[in-house]
VEXDREN-2710 file (C-alpha; in Angstrom, 1 decimal):
% VEXDREN-2710
k/r/px/py/pz
1/MET/-35.9/12.4/-48.9
2/SER/-33.0/11.0/-50.8
3/PHE/-30.9/13.9/-51.8
4/THR/-28.5/11.7/-53.6
5/THR/-27.8/10.1/-57.1
6/HIS/-26.5/6.7/-57.9
7/PRO/-24.1/6.2/-60.8
8/SER/-25.3/3.5/-63.2
9/SER/-21.5/3.2/-64.3
10/ARG/-20.5/1.6/-61.0
11/ARG/-21.7/-1.9/-59.8
12/ILE/-19.8/-2.9/-56.6
13/ALA/-19.9/-6.3/-54.7
14/ARG/-21.3/-6.0/-51.3
15/VAL/-20.7/-7.8/-48.0
16/ALA/-23.9/-10.3/-47.7
17/LEU/-26.7/-9.1/-45.6
18/SER/-28.4/-11.8/-43.6
19/MET/-31.4/-13.2/-45.3
20/GLY/-33.6/-12.3/-42.2
21/THR/-32.7/-8.7/-42.2
22/ALA/-33.3/-8.4/-46.1
23/ALA/-36.6/-10.2/-45.7
24/ALA/-37.7/-7.9/-43.0
25/LEU/-37.0/-4.8/-45.1
26/VAL/-38.6/-5.8/-48.3
27/ALA/-41.4/-8.2/-47.0
28/SER/-45.1/-7.7/-48.0
29/LEU/-44.8/-5.4/-51.0
30/GLY/-48.2/-6.6/-51.7
31/ALA/-51.3/-5.1/-49.8
32/PRO/-54.5/-6.3/-48.8
33/ALA/-57.8/-5.8/-50.6
34/THR/-59.4/-2.3/-50.4
35/PHE/-62.4/-2.0/-48.0
36/ALA/-64.7/0.9/-47.5
37/ALA/-63.6/3.5/-44.9
38/PRO/-65.6/3.3/-41.6
39/ALA/-68.8/5.3/-41.5
40/GLN/-67.7/7.7/-38.7
41/THR/-64.8/9.0/-40.8
42/SER/-65.2/12.7/-41.3
43/ASN/-64.9/14.6/-44.4
44/ALA/-62.2/16.8/-43.0
45/ALA/-60.1/13.9/-42.0
46/ARG/-60.4/12.3/-45.5
47/ALA/-59.3/15.5/-47.1
48/ALA/-56.3/15.8/-44.6
49/ALA/-55.3/12.3/-45.4
50/HIS/-55.7/12.7/-49.1
51/THR/-53.5/15.8/-49.0
52/THR/-50.8/14.1/-47.2
53/ILE/-50.6/11.2/-49.5
54/SER/-51.1/13.1/-52.8
55/SER/-48.0/15.3/-52.0
56/LEU/-45.6/12.4/-52.0
57/SER/-43.8/11.1/-55.2
58/SER/-45.6/8.7/-57.3
59/ASP/-42.9/6.1/-56.5
60/GLN/-43.3/6.5/-52.9
61/GLN/-47.0/6.2/-53.1
62/LYS/-46.6/3.0/-55.3
63/ALA/-44.2/1.6/-52.6
64/GLY/-46.9/1.5/-49.9
65/PHE/-47.0/2.4/-46.2
66/ASN/-46.7/0.5/-43.0
67/ARG/-45.4/2.9/-40.3
68/PHE/-47.5/5.9/-39.1
69/VAL/-47.1/8.7/-36.4
70/ILE/-50.2/9.6/-34.5
71/THR/-50.3/13.0/-32.8
72/TYR/-52.8/14.1/-30.3
73/THR/-54.9/17.4/-29.6
74/ASP/-53.8/19.8/-26.8
75/ASP/-56.9/19.0/-24.8
76/ALA/-56.1/15.2/-25.0
77/LEU/-52.4/15.8/-24.1
78/ASN/-53.5/17.9/-21.1
79/ALA/-56.2/15.4/-19.9
80/GLY/-54.4/12.2/-20.9
81/GLY/-51.0/10.9/-19.6
82/ILE/-48.0/8.9/-20.4
83/ASN/-46.2/6.7/-18.0
84/TRP/-42.4/7.9/-18.2
85/ALA/-41.5/5.8/-15.3
86/SER/-38.9/3.8/-17.2
87/PRO/-35.3/4.4/-16.4
88/ALA/-33.1/6.1/-18.9
89/GLY/-32.0/3.9/-21.8
90/THR/-35.1/1.7/-21.5
91/HIS/-36.5/0.8/-24.9
92/VAL/-39.2/3.3/-25.8
93/ALA/-41.9/0.9/-26.9
94/THR/-42.0/-0.9/-23.4
95/TRP/-43.5/2.4/-21.9
96/SER/-47.2/2.7/-21.2
97/ASP/-49.0/5.4/-23.6
98/SER/-52.4/5.9/-22.3
99/LEU/-53.2/8.4/-25.1
100/TYR/-52.8/5.6/-27.6
101/SER/-54.8/3.2/-25.2
102/GLY/-57.6/5.6/-25.7
103/ILE/-57.9/5.0/-29.4
104/THR/-57.4/1.5/-29.5
105/ALA/-61.2/0.6/-30.3
106/ASP/-60.8/2.6/-33.4
107/VAL/-57.5/1.0/-34.3
108/GLN/-59.2/-2.4/-34.1
109/LYS/-62.0/-1.2/-36.4
110/ILE/-59.9/-0.1/-39.0
111/ASP/-57.5/-3.1/-38.7
112/ASP/-60.5/-5.3/-39.2
113/LEU/-61.5/-3.5/-42.1
114/LEU/-58.2/-3.5/-43.9
115/ASN/-57.2/-6.9/-42.7
116/VAL/-54.0/-5.8/-41.0
117/LYS/-52.7/-5.7/-37.4
118/THR/-51.5/-2.3/-36.0
119/ASN/-48.6/-2.7/-33.5
120/TYR/-47.5/0.0/-31.1
121/VAL/-43.8/1.0/-31.5
122/ARG/-43.1/3.9/-29.2
123/THR/-44.0/7.4/-28.0
124/THR/-41.9/10.3/-29.3
125/SER/-40.7/13.3/-27.6
126/GLN/-43.7/15.2/-28.8
127/LYS/-46.0/12.6/-27.1
128/ALA/-47.0/11.2/-30.4
129/THR/-47.3/7.6/-31.1
130/VAL/-45.5/5.5/-33.7
131/VAL/-47.2/2.5/-35.0
132/THR/-46.6/-0.1/-37.6
133/THR/-49.0/-2.2/-39.7
134/SER/-48.3/-5.8/-40.2
135/SER/-48.3/-5.5/-44.0
136/LYS/-48.1/-2.6/-46.3
137/LEU/-51.0/-0.5/-47.2
138/THR/-51.7/0.9/-50.7
139/ALA/-52.0/4.8/-51.2
140/GLU/-55.9/4.5/-51.1
141/GLN/-55.7/2.2/-48.1
142/ALA/-53.3/4.4/-46.2
143/GLU/-55.8/7.4/-46.8
144/LYS/-58.5/5.4/-45.3
145/TYR/-56.3/4.3/-42.3
146/MET/-55.2/7.8/-41.6
147/ALA/-58.7/9.3/-42.1
148/ALA/-60.3/6.7/-39.7
149/LEU/-58.0/7.3/-36.7
150/SER/-57.9/10.9/-37.3
151/SER/-61.6/11.2/-36.9
152/ASN/-61.1/10.3/-33.2
153/ALA/-61.8/13.5/-31.3
154/SER/-58.3/12.9/-29.3
155/VAL/-56.3/12.7/-32.4
156/ALA/-54.8/15.8/-34.2
157/SER/-53.2/13.9/-37.1
158/VAL/-52.1/10.6/-38.7
159/GLU/-49.2/10.7/-41.1
160/PRO/-46.8/8.2/-42.7
161/ASP/-43.6/7.8/-40.7
162/LEU/-41.5/8.4/-43.9
163/MET/-37.8/7.5/-44.4
164/ARG/-35.6/10.5/-45.3
165/ARG/-32.2/10.5/-47.0
166/SER/-29.1/12.8/-47.0
167/SER/-28.8/15.3/-49.8
168/ALA/-25.3/14.8/-51.5
169/ARG/-25.0/13.8/-54.9
170/ARG/-22.2/12.6/-57.4
171/GLN/-20.1/15.2/-59.3
172/ALA/-21.9/15.9/-62.7
173/THR/-18.4/16.2/-64.2
174/SER/-15.3/14.3/-63.9
175/THR/-13.0/17.4/-63.4
176/LEU/-13.2/20.4/-61.2
177/ALA/-12.7/24.1/-62.7
178/LYS/-9.6/25.6/-61.3
179/ALA/-10.5/28.0/-58.3
180/ALA/-9.9/31.6/-59.0
181/SER/-8.1/33.6/-56.3
182/ALA/-10.3/35.4/-54.0
183/SER/-10.1/39.0/-53.8
184/LYS/-8.9/40.1/-50.4
185/THR/-9.9/43.5/-49.3
186/GLN/-9.1/42.9/-45.4
187/ALA/-6.9/40.7/-43.4
188/ALA/-7.2/37.1/-44.3
189/VAL/-5.8/33.9/-42.5
190/THR/-4.3/31.3/-44.9
191/PRO/-4.3/27.8/-43.4
192/ASN/-1.4/25.2/-43.9
193/ASP/-3.9/22.4/-44.4
194/THR/-2.6/20.3/-47.3
195/LEU/-6.1/20.0/-49.2
196/TYR/-7.0/23.7/-48.4
197/PRO/-6.1/24.9/-52.1
198/GLN/-8.8/22.5/-53.3
199/GLN/-11.5/24.1/-51.0
200/TRP/-12.7/26.6/-53.5
201/ASN/-15.7/27.1/-51.6
202/LEU/-13.9/28.8/-48.8
203/HIS/-11.5/31.1/-50.5
204/ASP/-12.6/31.6/-54.3
205/ALA/-14.3/34.8/-55.4
206/LYS/-17.4/32.9/-55.6
207/GLY/-16.8/31.1/-52.2
208/ILE/-18.0/32.1/-48.9
209/SER/-14.9/34.3/-47.8
210/ALA/-14.0/32.3/-44.8
211/PRO/-10.2/33.4/-44.6
212/GLU/-11.2/37.1/-44.0
213/ALA/-13.7/36.0/-41.4
214/TRP/-11.2/33.8/-39.6
215/ALA/-9.2/37.0/-38.7
216/THR/-12.1/37.9/-36.4
217/THR/-13.2/34.5/-35.2
218/GLN/-13.0/30.9/-35.8
219/GLY/-16.0/29.7/-33.9
220/SER/-14.7/29.1/-30.4
221/GLY/-17.5/28.5/-27.9
222/VAL/-20.0/27.4/-30.2
223/THR/-21.7/23.7/-30.5
224/VAL/-23.1/22.7/-33.9
225/ALA/-25.4/19.5/-33.9
226/VAL/-25.1/17.4/-37.2
227/ILE/-28.3/15.2/-37.4
228/ASP/-27.1/12.9/-40.0
229/SER/-25.7/9.2/-40.5
230/GLY/-23.4/9.6/-37.5
231/ILE/-19.8/10.0/-37.4
232/VAL/-16.4/8.0/-37.7
233/LYS/-13.0/8.6/-36.0
234/HIS/-11.1/11.1/-38.0
235/PRO/-7.7/12.8/-37.0
236/ASP/-8.9/16.1/-38.8
237/LEU/-12.1/16.1/-36.5
238/ASP/-11.8/14.0/-33.4
239/ALA/-10.7/16.9/-31.3
240/ASN/-13.8/19.0/-32.2
241/VAL/-16.3/16.1/-31.5
242/LEU/-18.4/15.9/-28.5
243/PRO/-20.3/12.8/-27.2
244/GLY/-23.4/12.4/-29.1
245/TYR/-26.1/9.9/-29.5
246/ASP/-27.7/7.2/-31.7
247/PHE/-31.3/7.9/-32.2
248/ILE/-32.1/5.0/-34.7
249/THR/-34.7/3.0/-33.2
250/GLU/-35.0/0.3/-35.8
251/PRO/-32.2/-2.4/-35.4
252/SER/-32.6/-3.5/-38.9
253/ILE/-31.3/-0.3/-40.3
254/ALA/-28.9/0.6/-37.4
255/ARG/-26.3/-2.1/-38.1
256/ASP/-25.0/-1.9/-34.6
257/GLY/-27.3/-4.7/-33.2
258/ASN/-29.7/-2.5/-31.1
259/GLY/-31.9/0.5/-31.0
260/ARG/-30.9/3.9/-29.3
261/ASP/-27.8/4.1/-27.6
262/ALA/-25.0/6.5/-26.6
263/ASP/-22.8/5.6/-29.6
264/PRO/-23.4/7.7/-32.7
265/THR/-20.7/6.1/-34.8
266/ASP/-21.5/5.5/-38.4
267/GLN/-21.7/2.0/-39.0
268/GLY/-21.8/2.2/-42.8
269/ASN/-24.8/2.6/-44.9
270/TRP/-24.0/0.3/-48.0
271/GLU/-26.7/-1.7/-49.5
272/GLU/-27.2/-4.9/-51.3
273/ALA/-29.2/-4.8/-54.4
274/GLY/-33.0/-5.3/-53.6
275/VAL/-32.8/-4.8/-49.8
276/CYS/-34.2/-1.3/-49.4
277/ALA/-36.7/-1.8/-52.3
278/ALA/-37.4/-4.7/-54.7
279/ASP/-35.5/-3.0/-57.4
280/SER/-32.9/-1.0/-55.7
281/GLU/-29.2/-1.2/-56.6
282/ALA/-26.2/-2.1/-54.5
283/SER/-24.4/1.0/-53.3
284/GLU/-21.4/1.9/-51.0
285/SER/-21.2/3.7/-47.7
286/ASN/-20.8/7.3/-48.0
287/TRP/-20.0/8.6/-44.5
288/HIS/-22.3/11.5/-45.1
289/GLY/-22.4/12.8/-41.7
290/THR/-18.6/12.8/-41.3
291/HIS/-18.4/14.7/-44.5
292/VAL/-21.0/17.3/-43.2
293/ALA/-19.2/17.7/-39.9
294/GLY/-15.8/18.2/-41.7
295/SER/-17.2/21.1/-43.6
296/ILE/-18.3/22.7/-40.3
297/ALA/-15.6/22.1/-38.0
298/ALA/-12.5/20.2/-39.5
299/ILE/-9.4/21.2/-37.6
300/MET/-7.4/24.2/-39.2
301/ASN/-3.6/24.6/-39.3
302/ASN/-2.7/20.9/-38.4
303/LYS/-0.8/20.4/-41.7
304/ARG/-3.2/17.9/-42.9
305/GLY/-6.3/17.6/-44.9
306/ILE/-8.8/20.4/-44.8
307/ALA/-10.2/23.3/-42.8
308/GLY/-13.8/23.6/-41.6
309/VAL/-15.7/26.9/-41.9
310/ALA/-15.7/27.2/-37.9
311/PRO/-12.7/25.2/-37.2
312/ASN/-12.8/26.0/-33.3
313/ALA/-16.5/25.1/-33.0
314/LYS/-17.6/21.8/-31.6
315/ILE/-19.6/19.2/-33.5
316/LEU/-22.6/17.3/-31.5
317/PRO/-23.1/14.1/-33.8
318/LEU/-26.5/12.7/-33.6
319/ARG/-27.3/9.5/-35.7
320/ALA/-30.6/9.4/-37.2
321/LEU/-29.8/7.8/-40.8
322/GLY/-28.9/4.3/-41.2
323/MET/-29.2/1.8/-44.0
324/CYS/-32.1/2.8/-46.1
325/GLY/-32.4/6.1/-44.5
326/GLY/-33.9/7.2/-41.3
327/TYR/-37.6/7.7/-40.1
328/ASP/-39.0/11.1/-39.5
329/SER/-40.0/10.4/-35.9
330/ASP/-36.2/9.6/-35.0
331/ILE/-35.1/12.7/-36.8
332/ALA/-37.6/14.8/-35.0
333/ASP/-36.6/13.3/-31.7
334/ALA/-33.0/14.0/-32.6
335/MET/-33.8/17.6/-33.2
336/VAL/-35.6/18.1/-29.9
337/TRP/-32.6/16.6/-27.8
338/ALA/-30.1/18.5/-29.9
339/ALA/-31.6/21.8/-28.7
340/GLY/-31.6/20.6/-25.1
341/GLY/-35.2/19.1/-25.0
342/THR/-36.2/15.9/-23.2
343/VAL/-36.5/12.8/-25.2
344/GLU/-37.8/10.0/-22.6
345/GLY/-35.4/7.2/-22.4
346/VAL/-32.4/9.1/-23.5
347/PRO/-30.2/10.6/-21.0
348/ALA/-30.1/14.5/-20.7
349/ASN/-28.0/16.4/-23.3
350/THR/-25.2/17.9/-21.4
351/HIS/-24.2/19.9/-24.6
352/PRO/-26.9/21.6/-26.1
353/ALA/-26.4/23.0/-29.6
354/GLN/-26.8/26.6/-30.6
355/ILE/-27.1/25.4/-34.2
356/ILE/-28.6/22.3/-35.7
357/ASN/-27.7/21.3/-39.3
358/LEU/-30.1/19.0/-41.3
359/SER/-28.7/17.8/-44.7
360/LEU/-31.9/15.6/-45.3
361/GLY/-35.4/15.6/-46.4
362/GLY/-37.9/14.3/-48.9
363/GLU/-41.0/15.1/-51.0
364/GLY/-44.4/15.8/-49.2
365/THR/-46.2/18.5/-47.1
366/CYS/-44.6/19.3/-43.7
367/PRO/-45.6/16.4/-41.2
368/ALA/-46.9/17.3/-37.8
369/THR/-44.0/15.3/-36.5
370/TYR/-41.4/17.9/-37.9
371/SER/-43.4/21.1/-37.2
372/LYS/-43.9/20.3/-33.5
373/ALA/-40.2/19.4/-33.2
374/ILE/-39.2/22.6/-35.1
375/ALA/-41.5/24.7/-32.5
376/GLU/-39.6/23.2/-29.7
377/VAL/-36.1/23.9/-31.4
378/ASN/-37.2/27.5/-32.1
379/LYS/-38.7/27.9/-28.4
380/ARG/-35.2/26.7/-26.9
381/GLY/-33.4/29.2/-29.1
382/ALA/-31.2/26.9/-31.4
383/ILE/-30.8/28.0/-35.0
384/LEU/-31.9/25.4/-37.5
385/VAL/-30.4/25.1/-40.9
386/VAL/-32.0/22.8/-43.6
387/ALA/-30.8/21.7/-47.0
388/ALA/-33.2/22.7/-49.8
389/GLY/-32.6/19.5/-51.6
390/ASN/-31.4/18.3/-55.0
391/ASP/-34.4/17.7/-57.3
392/ASP/-34.3/20.9/-59.3
393/GLN/-37.7/21.8/-58.1
394/ASP/-39.5/24.2/-55.9
395/THR/-38.4/23.6/-52.3
396/SER/-42.1/24.2/-51.2
397/LYS/-42.6/20.5/-51.9
398/ILE/-39.7/19.3/-49.8
399/ALA/-39.9/18.6/-46.0
400/PRO/-38.6/19.7/-43.5
401/ALA/-37.3/22.6/-45.7
402/ASN/-41.0/23.6/-46.1
403/CYS/-41.9/23.4/-42.5
404/GLY/-40.7/27.1/-41.7
405/GLY/-38.7/27.9/-38.6
406/SER/-35.4/27.3/-40.3
407/ILE/-32.8/28.8/-42.6
408/VAL/-33.1/27.0/-45.8
409/VAL/-30.0/26.7/-48.0
410/GLY/-29.6/26.2/-51.8
411/SER/-26.4/25.3/-53.8
412/THR/-24.1/27.2/-56.2
413/ASN/-21.4/26.3/-58.3
414/GLN/-17.9/27.7/-58.7
415/LYS/-19.0/30.3/-61.3
416/GLY/-21.5/31.8/-58.8
417/GLN/-24.6/30.2/-60.5
418/ARG/-27.4/28.1/-59.0
419/SER/-26.1/24.5/-59.2
420/ASP/-28.3/22.8/-61.8
421/PHE/-29.5/20.2/-59.3
422/SER/-30.3/22.7/-56.4
423/ASN/-34.0/23.2/-55.5
424/TYR/-35.0/26.8/-55.5
425/GLY/-38.1/29.2/-54.9
426/LYS/-39.1/31.7/-52.2
427/ILE/-38.5/29.2/-49.3
428/VAL/-34.8/29.3/-50.1
429/ASP/-33.3/32.0/-47.7
430/VAL/-29.7/31.9/-48.9
431/SER/-27.4/29.8/-51.2
432/ALA/-23.7/28.5/-50.6
433/PRO/-21.2/26.5/-52.6
434/GLY/-22.4/22.9/-53.2
435/ASP/-20.4/21.6/-56.2
436/GLY/-17.1/19.6/-55.6
437/ILE/-16.9/20.3/-51.9
438/MET/-13.8/18.6/-50.3
439/SER/-14.3/17.2/-46.8
440/THR/-13.7/14.5/-44.3
441/VAL/-14.9/10.7/-45.0
442/ASP/-13.9/7.2/-44.3
443/LEU/-12.0/5.1/-46.8
444/GLY/-14.3/2.0/-46.4
445/THR/-16.8/1.0/-49.1
446/THR/-18.7/-0.8/-46.5
447/VAL/-17.5/-0.8/-43.0
448/SER/-14.9/1.7/-41.5
449/THR/-11.3/1.3/-42.8
450/GLY/-9.7/4.4/-42.0
451/ALA/-9.7/8.3/-42.4
452/GLY/-9.9/10.0/-45.8
453/TYR/-11.2/12.8/-47.9
454/THR/-13.4/13.3/-51.0
455/GLU/-15.7/15.6/-52.9
456/TYR/-19.4/15.7/-52.8
457/ASP/-21.9/17.9/-54.7
458/GLY/-25.3/18.7/-53.1
459/THR/-27.3/21.0/-50.9
460/SER/-26.1/18.8/-48.1
461/MET/-22.7/20.3/-48.7
462/ALA/-24.0/23.9/-49.0
463/ALA/-26.1/23.6/-45.6
464/PRO/-23.2/23.0/-43.3
465/GLN/-21.2/26.0/-44.7
466/VAL/-24.1/28.2/-43.7
467/ALA/-24.2/26.4/-40.3
468/GLY/-20.5/27.2/-40.0
469/ILE/-21.0/30.8/-40.8
470/ILE/-23.7/31.1/-38.1
471/ALA/-21.2/29.4/-35.7
472/LEU/-18.7/32.4/-36.5
473/MET/-21.5/34.9/-35.9
474/LYS/-22.8/33.2/-32.7
475/SER/-19.1/33.1/-31.4
476/VAL/-18.9/37.0/-32.0
477/ASP/-22.5/37.6/-30.7
478/PRO/-23.8/34.9/-28.2
479/SER/-27.2/36.6/-27.9
480/LEU/-27.7/35.9/-31.9
481/THR/-31.2/34.8/-32.6
482/ALA/-32.3/32.7/-35.7
483/ASP/-34.2/35.8/-37.1
484/ARG/-31.2/38.1/-36.7
485/ALA/-28.9/35.3/-38.1
486/LYS/-31.3/35.1/-41.2
487/GLN/-31.5/38.8/-41.6
488/VAL/-27.7/39.5/-41.5
489/LEU/-27.2/36.4/-44.0
490/LYS/-29.4/37.9/-46.4
491/GLN/-28.0/41.5/-46.0
492/SER/-24.5/40.3/-46.5
493/ALA/-24.9/37.7/-49.2
494/LYS/-22.9/38.0/-52.7
495/PRO/-25.0/38.2/-55.8
496/LEU/-25.4/34.9/-57.8
497/THR/-26.8/34.0/-61.0
498/CYS/-30.4/32.5/-60.7
499/ASN/-32.0/30.8/-63.7
500/VAL/-35.3/30.3/-61.9
501/ASN/-37.8/32.3/-60.0
502/ALA/-35.8/32.4/-56.7
503/CYS/-32.5/31.2/-55.3
504/GLY/-32.3/33.1/-51.8
505/ALA/-30.7/36.4/-51.2
506/GLY/-27.4/35.3/-52.8
507/ILE/-24.2/33.4/-51.8
508/ALA/-23.4/33.3/-48.0
509/ASN/-20.5/35.5/-47.2
510/ALA/-18.7/34.8/-43.9
511/ALA/-16.6/38.0/-43.7
512/SER/-19.3/40.3/-44.6
513/ALA/-21.8/38.7/-42.3
514/LEU/-19.5/39.2/-39.4
515/GLU/-19.0/43.1/-40.5
516/VAL/-22.8/43.6/-40.4
517/LEU/-23.3/41.7/-37.3
518/GLN/-20.6/44.1/-35.6
519/GLY/-22.0/47.1/-37.2
520/LYS/-18.9/47.7/-39.1
521/ASN/-20.8/47.5/-42.5
522/ALA/-24.1/49.1/-43.2
523/ALA/-24.6/46.6/-45.9
524/PRO/-25.8/48.3/-49.0
525/ALA/-29.1/47.3/-50.6
526/HIS/-28.5/43.9/-52.0
527/PRO/-28.6/43.7/-55.7
528/LYS/-31.1/41.2/-57.1
529/PRO/-29.6/37.9/-58.3
530/LYS/-28.6/37.9/-61.9
531/ARG/-30.8/36.1/-64.3
532/ALA/-29.7/33.5/-66.8
533/PRO/-31.4/31.5/-69.6
534/LYS/-32.9/28.4/-68.4
535/TYR/-31.0/25.3/-69.5
536/PRO/-32.5/24.2/-72.8
537/THR/-32.0/20.4/-72.1
538/ARG/-31.0/18.4/-68.9
539/ALA/-29.0/15.4/-68.6
540/ALA/-30.9/12.3/-67.2
541/ARG/-30.4/12.3/-63.4
542/THR/-32.0/10.5/-60.5
543/GLY/-33.8/13.1/-58.1
544/TYR/-33.7/13.3/-54.6
545/VAL/-36.8/11.8/-53.5
546/THR/-38.6/10.8/-50.3
547/ASN/-38.3/7.1/-49.5
548/PRO/-35.7/4.4/-49.9
549/THR/-38.3/1.9/-51.1
550/THR/-38.0/3.9/-54.3
551/ASN/-34.4/5.0/-54.1
552/HIS/-31.1/3.8/-52.5
553/ASN/-28.1/5.3/-50.9
554/PRO/-25.8/7.5/-52.8
555/PRO/-22.6/6.1/-54.3
556/PHE/-19.2/6.6/-52.6
557/LEU/-18.2/9.9/-54.2
558/ILE/-14.6/10.3/-55.5
559/THR/-12.4/12.9/-56.8
560/PRO/-11.1/13.0/-60.4
561/HIS/-8.0/11.3/-58.8
562/GLY/-9.9/8.8/-56.6
563/LEU/-10.2/8.8/-52.7
564/ILE/-7.8/10.7/-50.8
565/PRO/-6.4/8.9/-47.8
566/GLY/-6.0/10.4/-44.4
567/GLN/-2.5/11.9/-43.8
END
């Protein structure tokens, strides 16, 4: 899901992409002629396929589909087998998947009917199969393809392997309101970081009350995984970054010349016009993963830059988003590995995360790819935090926020109101500041050129603040569970002004959350969020949608005074 917007006012020249790479990404926009579905296709399989495709945006449906994930029934998984004999680091697609071998006759039948060729790509951590088709299928053809394979008794589901985007956006205004002084009713820590005064989200009255929380803990002993675009070297982060992993399997979007490897460095996600979609515009690298990581755990009191919400916590950077976004199957594997699970071909995770941040997503029903991965994360005790998205629509339409098993975060502005872009609804558990959030980035517009800072808007920025608060809570109570964390966050939240049906329990409050957790505050009954009139009109804005074939990377966001270089 693209949780980003692109400013029409900026058009920037790009480093040329090779013709081969560009052609591979935009080839085959046309699709073969429509054929009747196989006679053995069941009505239930047709209905499930239709529900999946129809839940996607119209732009996504028009763009077509050429990558799918096939999951198998428990009976098939127990009876079948996969040969995991390959050594760690071997490309996954070379492994022998006997489950997929058992359905190749049905694959051949639907290939013949649709005049395409299905190619095996790899097997996921959840023993599902990733495949591609030789040309893109229309929405109607994709439904028939999915229904035909789903009718096999060994298959539980067949779904598109969609590409997701980060959930940051450009500031709606060119200036920021001056942050008000936070009311300090308890001891507070005031950092000496040079940009701390601009971090209203930490210390303002409508912020998360981080300074008061820091008097109790600063997050030592906790690891937070950031599944995003990777990370770059930054003096305000490096000491808190653990060895991570690059989960991008497709070299054409990875930009590092290979598939999965042990280097999670963000290579830059700039785009040439027309690469990720025939009508996509050029865009700059945004260093989104580094911005998210800085919000969580930037070093405090080093007389430079910013402070993170949990400045003594550690970041586990997992790269799953590249140029044009990242596939569901790669994101799901990163989730499992982050929690300490096994992903064949990837070395064991020696630093399992207690908290996982996902500032990404897209339109559609919850794919089985995500639901299975989330179940594994939950089973292993990791706490999953997910951005609600930036479409100004009900979060029930957005995956993985609508999958359950996570803490879903909306965005608020400096006045304590729901951000005008933030998704909403009963699925949202809590909100946090997401307007004009200062954090760490790189100065490069394409490749990395040096450390810097800038402001982003988005639920991408709100989610890591909640992840940081949970890191503070986990530092105080290592036995903290996801259910207890959600309960405390809701009980301790500040009131917010909500102009829609639901915006979560309120604005996350780090100081109060720690008090409730430690039994120092009984947490009075939480007042209902204030209501405000709906906006009579809305400025034209690109929503955060599912697939890069219909959208593009966000611009490199800047402060009113331009990029702020590293110090």
